TORMI-28552 format. One record per residue (C-alpha): residue number from 1; residue in three letters; z, y, x. Coordinates in Angstrom, 3 decimals, always signed. Layout:
# residues N
(NUM 'ala' (Z Y X))
...
***
This chain:
# residues 88
(1 'thr' (-91.203 -73.485 +87.761))
(2 'gln' (-87.845 -74.557 +89.174))
(3 'gly' (-85.523 -73.752 +92.095))
(4 'gly' (-86.852 -70.571 +94.057))
(5 'ala' (-90.321 -70.971 +92.938))
(6 'trp' (-93.324 -68.231 +91.729))
(7 'val' (-96.120 -68.913 +90.010))
(8 'asn' (-98.603 -67.078 +88.610))
(9 'val' (-101.863 -68.576 +86.223))
(10 'thr' (-104.523 -67.297 +85.179))
(11 'glu' (-107.672 -68.539 +83.275))
(12 'cys' (-105.914 -71.860 +82.764))
(13 'thr' (-106.048 -74.099 +79.427))
(14 'phe' (-102.719 -75.217 +78.377))
(15 'thr' (-102.911 -77.754 +75.435))
(16 'asp' (-100.442 -80.455 +73.300))
(17 'asn' (-98.126 -79.641 +75.817))
(18 'glu' (-93.888 -80.029 +74.429))
(19 'val' (-93.964 -76.485 +76.874))
(20 'gly' (-97.273 -75.006 +78.389))
(21 'leu' (-95.614 -72.694 +81.008))
(22 'phe' (-91.801 -73.130 +81.601))
(23 'tyr' (-90.189 -70.940 +84.210))
(24 'asn' (-86.777 -71.385 +85.381))
(25 'ser' (-86.668 -69.818 +88.609))
(26 'thr' (-83.705 -68.021 +90.532))
(27 'gly' (-85.588 -67.215 +93.458))
(28 'gln' (-85.798 -63.557 +94.688))
(29 'ser' (-89.895 -63.058 +95.193))
(30 'ala' (-92.512 -62.362 +93.042))
(31 'thr' (-96.405 -62.458 +93.883))
(32 'asp' (-97.982 -61.124 +91.134))
(33 'asp' (-97.783 -60.852 +87.586))
(34 'arg' (-100.234 -60.976 +85.747))
(35 'tyr' (-101.174 -63.798 +83.582))
(36 'phe' (-104.402 -63.081 +82.309))
(37 'asp' (-106.995 -64.692 +80.178))
(38 'asn' (-104.890 -68.244 +79.561))
(39 'thr' (-105.398 -70.450 +76.581))
(40 'phe' (-102.255 -71.749 +75.005))
(41 'thr' (-102.902 -74.045 +71.861))
(42 'asp' (-101.316 -76.738 +69.892))
(43 'asn' (-98.254 -76.366 +71.916))
(44 'gly' (-94.621 -77.250 +70.919))
(45 'thr' (-93.462 -74.212 +72.650))
(46 'ala' (-96.487 -72.056 +74.858))
(47 'val' (-94.771 -70.116 +77.318))
(48 'leu' (-91.095 -70.829 +77.502))
(49 'leu' (-88.672 -68.020 +79.778))
(50 'met' (-85.655 -69.241 +80.869))
(51 'asn' (-85.229 -67.427 +84.213))
(52 'val' (-87.504 -65.197 +85.757))
(53 'pro' (-86.726 -64.017 +89.437))
(54 'thr' (-87.489 -60.495 +89.485))
(55 'asp' (-87.508 -57.762 +87.075))
(56 'leu' (-91.501 -57.355 +86.928))
(57 'thr' (-93.154 -56.962 +83.466))
(58 'leu' (-95.163 -60.485 +82.919))
(59 'tyr' (-98.551 -59.014 +81.313))
(60 'phe' (-100.604 -61.470 +79.134))
(61 'asp' (-103.834 -59.418 +78.988))
(62 'gly' (-106.586 -61.573 +77.180))
(63 'thr' (-104.571 -64.789 +76.777))
(64 'thr' (-104.924 -66.767 +73.632))
(65 'phe' (-101.980 -67.908 +71.899))
(66 'ser' (-103.397 -70.255 +68.847))
(67 'gly' (-101.174 -73.050 +67.114))
(68 'asn' (-98.295 -73.254 +68.925))
(69 'gly' (-94.641 -74.537 +67.195))
(70 'thr' (-93.257 -70.827 +69.109))
(71 'asp' (-95.825 -68.622 +71.458))
(72 'ile' (-93.378 -67.207 +73.678))
(73 'asp' (-89.357 -68.252 +73.821))
(74 'asn' (-88.406 -65.376 +76.159))
(75 'gln' (-84.436 -66.918 +76.354))
(76 'cys' (-83.726 -64.523 +79.068))
(77 'gly' (-85.184 -61.410 +77.733))
(78 'his' (-87.424 -60.550 +80.212))
(79 'pro' (-89.874 -57.643 +80.269))
(80 'ile' (-93.247 -59.066 +78.594))
(81 'asp' (-96.418 -57.384 +77.596))
(82 'thr' (-98.655 -59.223 +75.284))
(83 'ser' (-100.455 -56.055 +73.873))
(84 'asn' (-103.433 -57.090 +75.127))
(85 'ala' (-102.776 -60.711 +74.026))
(86 'ile' (-104.760 -62.564 +70.821))
(87 'phe' (-102.529 -64.528 +68.318))
(88 'glu' (-104.441 -66.712 +66.119))
***
């Protein structure tokens, strides 16, 4: 996502990408803080957070990270919760 967009992904698979999910948004709206049950496999970087437009904690419950070079690159220090994520 870029510009002013907000994106939410649930039950999606990201495989063999340079970056699976890239957030670089400076908008002001948010529709959902759940990023549940996704699979990030064999990506260079699974999730890259450069700019996230709100202070909502992003939850990765049930999401699996496996074989990625970097699982989460949180460059903006955005609040995330991976306590219920799976790291293999």
